[in-house]
Backbone as CSV, one residue per row, in Angstrom:
resi,resn,N_x,N_y,N_z,CA_x,CA_y,CA_z,C_x,C_y,C_z
1,UNK,-15.560,-10.199,15.575,-15.200,-9.282,16.636,-13.869,-9.709,17.226
2,UNK,-13.178,-8.783,17.813,-11.875,-9.045,18.416,-11.783,-8.309,19.738
3,UNK,-11.096,-8.912,20.675,-10.832,-8.258,21.961,-9.425,-7.686,21.900
4,UNK,-9.257,-6.429,22.239,-7.965,-5.754,22.138,-7.373,-5.606,23.524
5,UNK,-6.058,-5.845,23.627,-5.361,-5.635,24.895,-4.047,-4.936,24.622
6,UNK,-3.546,-4.275,25.648,-2.266,-3.591,25.507,-1.555,-3.614,26.837
7,UNK,-0.288,-3.363,26.796,0.500,-3.279,28.014,0.723,-1.831,28.392
8,UNK,1.577,-1.590,29.371,1.803,-0.223,29.846,2.540,0.656,28.839
9,UNK,3.029,0.087,27.750,3.762,0.847,26.744,2.850,1.598,25.782
10,UNK,1.547,1.333,25.805,0.627,1.929,24.841,0.056,3.235,25.377
11,UNK,0.247,4.288,24.613,-0.348,5.573,24.947,-0.821,6.223,23.660
12,UNK,-2.110,6.149,23.396,-2.648,6.714,22.161,-2.751,8.228,22.220
13,UNK,-2.584,8.814,23.393,-2.690,10.262,23.512,-1.331,10.953,23.513
14,UNK,-0.270,10.192,23.406,1.068,10.769,23.513,1.551,11.318,22.181
15,UNK,2.067,12.542,22.206,2.697,13.103,21.013,4.152,12.663,20.902
16,UNK,4.752,12.288,22.021,6.127,11.778,22.001,6.057,10.269,21.816
17,UNK,6.159,9.838,20.596,5.858,8.492,20.162,7.151,7.710,20.010
18,UNK,7.456,6.830,20.963,8.629,5.965,20.845,8.249,4.679,20.135
19,UNK,7.322,3.956,20.700,6.784,2.774,20.040,5.424,2.453,20.621
20,UNK,4.640,1.736,19.858,3.310,1.322,20.279,3.169,-0.166,19.982
21,UNK,2.534,-0.879,20.878,2.267,-2.301,20.673,0.870,-2.576,21.187
22,UNK,0.080,-3.266,20.395,-1.272,-3.624,20.791,-1.539,-5.043,20.308
23,UNK,-2.291,-5.792,21.088,-2.618,-7.160,20.724,-4.115,-7.366,20.712
24,UNK,-4.543,-8.407,20.001,-5.976,-8.695,19.910,-6.209,-10.192,19.797
25,UNK,-7.303,-10.629,20.374,-7.790,-11.992,20.192,-8.648,-11.978,18.932
26,UNK,-8.213,-12.667,17.886,-8.861,-12.600,16.565,-9.321,-14.002,16.158
27,UNK,-10.539,-14.396,16.535,-11.000,-15.752,16.248,-11.260,-16.035,14.768
28,UNK,-11.322,-15.000,13.929,-11.556,-15.221,12.496,-10.382,-15.901,11.812
29,UNK,-9.178,-15.809,12.402,-8.009,-16.470,11.824,-7.355,-15.716,10.683
30,UNK,-7.548,-14.421,10.602,-6.847,-13.627,9.584,-6.664,-12.191,10.059
31,UNK,-5.624,-11.563,9.520,-5.388,-10.142,9.735,-5.059,-9.524,8.383
32,UNK,-5.230,-8.221,8.275,-5.006,-7.537,7.011,-4.256,-6.241,7.259
33,UNK,-3.234,-5.995,6.447,-2.468,-4.751,6.486,-2.595,-4.094,5.121
34,UNK,-2.910,-2.812,5.098,-3.074,-2.083,3.840,-2.000,-1.017,3.718
35,UNK,-1.404,-0.918,2.515,-0.390,0.096,2.275,-0.251,0.309,0.776
36,UNK,-0.204,1.551,0.353,0.000,1.915,-1.053,-0.945,1.174,-1.996
37,UNK,-2.221,1.073,-1.606,-3.227,0.471,-2.472,-3.214,-1.042,-2.517
38,UNK,-2.468,-1.687,-1.628,-2.411,-3.148,-1.575,-2.874,-3.646,-0.221
39,UNK,-3.363,-4.886,-0.214,-3.764,-5.543,1.027,-2.914,-6.794,1.205
40,UNK,-2.274,-6.916,2.358,-1.551,-8.126,2.732,-2.395,-8.826,3.780
41,UNK,-2.877,-10.029,3.461,-3.685,-10.809,4.383,-2.845,-11.958,4.913
42,UNK,-2.813,-12.086,6.228,-2.131,-13.195,6.887,-3.209,-14.102,7.474
43,UNK,-3.229,-15.351,7.023,-4.187,-16.333,7.513,-3.451,-17.261,8.474
44,UNK,-4.103,-17.640,9.580,-3.459,-18.451,10.601,-4.508,-19.294,11.323
45,UNK,-4.042,-20.299,12.036,-4.942,-21.152,12.811,-5.289,-20.478,14.133
46,UNK,-6.498,-20.719,14.591,-6.929,-20.221,15.886,-7.585,-21.360,16.649
47,UNK,-7.164,-21.569,17.886,-7.738,-22.599,18.752,-8.498,-21.901,19.881
48,UNK,-9.826,-21.966,19.879,-10.595,-21.251,20.904,-10.395,-21.792,22.316
49,UNK,-9.829,-22.988,22.441,-9.610,-23.565,23.770,-8.215,-23.271,24.308
50,UNK,-7.355,-22.662,23.504,-5.963,-22.427,23.893,-5.783,-21.076,24.574
51,UNK,-4.669,-20.956,25.282,-4.226,-19.679,25.826,-3.103,-19.149,24.948
52,UNK,-3.101,-17.842,24.729,-2.113,-17.196,23.873,-1.287,-16.209,24.698
53,UNK,-0.104,-15.851,24.215,0.751,-14.931,24.977,0.199,-13.510,25.048
54,UNK,0.815,-12.723,25.906,0.543,-11.281,26.003,-0.943,-10.964,26.101
55,UNK,-1.532,-11.364,27.207,-2.943,-11.083,27.481,-3.868,-11.775,26.473
56,UNK,-3.499,-12.972,26.061,-4.294,-13.796,25.142,-4.431,-13.156,23.757
57,UNK,-3.322,-12.637,23.243,-3.299,-11.997,21.920,-2.917,-13.003,20.843
58,UNK,-3.720,-13.059,19.801,-3.411,-13.891,18.640,-2.699,-13.055,17.576
59,UNK,-3.058,-11.790,17.474,-2.414,-10.857,16.547,-1.846,-9.702,17.360
60,UNK,-0.610,-9.331,17.046,-0.003,-8.168,17.680,0.474,-7.207,16.604
61,UNK,0.274,-5.934,16.855,0.772,-4.878,15.987,1.811,-4.103,16.774
62,UNK,2.963,-3.920,16.181,4.026,-3.125,16.790,4.426,-2.068,15.788
63,UNK,4.574,-0.852,16.246,5.027,0.209,15.353,5.952,1.156,16.109
64,UNK,6.884,1.708,15.365,7.717,2.792,15.872,7.841,3.815,14.759
65,UNK,8.801,4.704,14.824,8.893,5.751,13.806,9.477,5.255,12.485
66,UNK,9.794,3.953,12.373,10.381,3.414,11.138,9.527,2.368,10.428
67,UNK,8.733,1.579,11.170,8.001,0.497,10.523,6.808,0.048,11.353
68,UNK,5.985,-0.796,10.725,4.857,-1.450,11.378,5.025,-2.949,11.194
69,UNK,4.871,-3.701,12.266,4.957,-5.161,12.208,3.588,-5.736,12.552
70,UNK,3.122,-6.689,11.733,1.896,-7.430,11.999,2.324,-8.862,12.289
71,UNK,2.128,-9.300,13.534,2.637,-10.597,13.963,1.490,-11.464,14.473
72,UNK,1.491,-12.731,14.087,0.523,-13.667,14.641,1.233,-14.546,15.667
73,UNK,0.471,-14.966,16.656,1.021,-15.745,17.759,0.378,-17.125,17.788
74,UNK,1.179,-18.124,18.101,0.653,-19.467,18.320,0.265,-19.642,19.774
75,UNK,-0.485,-20.709,20.077,-0.890,-20.938,21.456,0.306,-21.265,22.349
76,UNK,0.170,-20.943,23.632,1.193,-21.298,24.602,1.167,-22.802,24.816
77,UNK,2.342,-23.421,24.812,2.443,-24.870,25.008,3.711,-25.206,25.762
78,UNK,3.666,-26.287,26.522,4.869,-26.820,27.160,5.376,-27.950,26.293
79,UNK,6.676,-27.920,25.999,7.284,-28.950,25.163,8.353,-29.683,25.954
80,UNK,8.406,-30.975,25.749,9.470,-31.770,26.351,10.759,-31.519,25.575
81,UNK,11.909,-31.699,26.221,13.187,-31.526,25.505,13.221,-32.367,24.229
82,UNK,13.688,-31.738,23.159,13.801,-32.424,21.867,12.547,-32.370,21.015
83,UNK,11.441,-31.902,21.571,10.195,-31.793,20.802,10.146,-30.438,20.103
84,UNK,9.269,-30.319,19.146,9.128,-29.050,18.440,7.667,-28.806,18.088
85,UNK,7.394,-27.597,17.703,6.061,-27.193,17.274,6.231,-26.210,16.124
86,UNK,5.233,-26.067,15.294,5.321,-25.097,14.205,4.095,-24.183,14.244
87,UNK,4.277,-23.016,13.689,3.198,-22.037,13.556,3.243,-21.549,12.112
88,UNK,2.178,-21.765,11.380,2.166,-21.464,9.950,1.257,-20.279,9.657
89,UNK,1.744,-19.391,8.803,0.950,-18.287,8.273,0.879,-18.455,6.759
90,UNK,-0.271,-18.180,6.188,-0.405,-18.079,4.738,-0.513,-16.598,4.413
91,UNK,0.332,-16.116,3.521,0.322,-14.711,3.126,-0.293,-14.574,1.744
92,UNK,-1.152,-13.597,1.583,-1.768,-13.260,0.295,-1.642,-11.753,0.097
93,UNK,-1.281,-11.360,-1.119,-1.155,-9.949,-1.457,-2.028,-9.658,-2.666
94,UNK,-2.818,-8.595,-2.589,-3.687,-8.230,-3.712,-3.897,-6.726,-3.719
95,UNK,-4.068,-6.150,-4.916,-4.382,-4.723,-4.982,-5.807,-4.482,-4.506
96,UNK,-5.996,-3.366,-3.843,-7.346,-2.955,-3.456,-7.998,-2.251,-4.642
97,UNK,-9.313,-2.283,-4.729,-9.972,-1.625,-5.858,-9.848,-0.112,-5.836
98,UNK,-9.416,0.444,-4.737,-9.255,1.886,-4.617,-7.892,2.184,-4.017
99,UNK,-7.185,3.165,-4.556,-5.879,3.553,-4.018,-6.021,4.364,-2.729
100,UNK,-7.233,4.792,-2.426,-7.473,5.612,-1.255,-7.525,4.747,-0.006
101,UNK,-6.908,5.209,1.055,-6.988,4.518,2.339,-8.418,4.654,2.858
102,UNK,-9.052,3.543,3.210,-10.430,3.621,3.705,-10.538,4.503,4.939
103,UNK,-11.618,5.245,5.006,-11.886,6.114,6.148,-13.136,5.607,6.851
104,UNK,-12.951,4.982,7.981,-14.085,4.494,8.769,-14.464,3.066,8.426
105,UNK,-15.270,2.499,9.327,-15.684,1.102,9.188,-16.482,0.841,7.921
106,UNK,-17.327,1.770,7.510,-18.160,1.512,6.334,-17.307,1.372,5.070
107,UNK,-16.241,2.168,4.934,-15.366,2.027,3.766,-14.517,0.755,3.858
108,UNK,-14.134,0.360,5.063,-13.437,-0.928,5.213,-14.364,-2.050,4.759
109,UNK,-15.632,-1.986,5.184,-16.598,-3.019,4.804,-16.839,-3.070,3.301
110,UNK,-16.846,-1.907,2.620,-17.169,-1.893,1.189,-15.944,-2.005,0.283
111,UNK,-14.768,-1.570,0.759,-13.571,-1.582,-0.090,-12.648,-2.751,0.235
112,UNK,-12.363,-2.944,1.523,-11.351,-3.926,1.921,-11.933,-5.324,2.100
113,UNK,-13.023,-5.441,2.825,-13.555,-6.752,3.163,-13.856,-7.625,1.946
114,UNK,-14.462,-7.111,0.865,-14.681,-7.973,-0.307,-13.366,-8.517,-0.890
115,UNK,-12.302,-7.718,-0.869,-11.001,-8.176,-1.353,-10.461,-9.281,-0.455
116,UNK,-10.570,-9.101,0.847,-10.088,-10.119,1.791,-10.882,-11.408,1.638
117,UNK,-12.185,-11.318,1.543,-13.028,-12.506,1.384,-12.645,-13.262,0.120
118,UNK,-12.409,-12.531,-0.980,-11.988,-13.163,-2.231,-10.634,-13.858,-2.063
119,UNK,-9.706,-13.180,-1.385,-8.365,-13.758,-1.184,-8.434,-15.021,-0.335
120,UNK,-9.270,-15.014,0.701,-9.396,-16.195,1.558,-10.077,-17.339,0.831
121,UNK,-11.036,-17.017,-0.060,-11.724,-18.055,-0.824,-10.780,-18.712,-1.834
122,UNK,-9.807,-17.959,-2.336,-8.842,-18.497,-3.299,-7.769,-19.344,-2.649
123,UNK,-7.726,-19.347,-1.313,-6.661,-20.080,-0.592,-6.825,-21.578,-0.711
């Protein structure tokens, strides 16, 4: 399960679409983007004790009339001068068994999820 949050820029009922941004707390440590019969899975670390930016979002989706961005966020941290931190994503790309975009949760569960589980197991 994931908790979804958004800022004042999100309007799902608007026909005049400039941009949309939504964030989610995703404790599973992965996100998936599907396009043209392929699945791109981004795997990342999740710390349940940490605070994350933008209303505690670990994954953010941003879209406008040109593209969609799937971004993962690292935990908020204070660093002393000269120190550094890293945030690592593992990317996996695989064809989906069906070229059709899934319609509804049941098709995501039967078409997409088995592919994602296989990709994560191969990591």
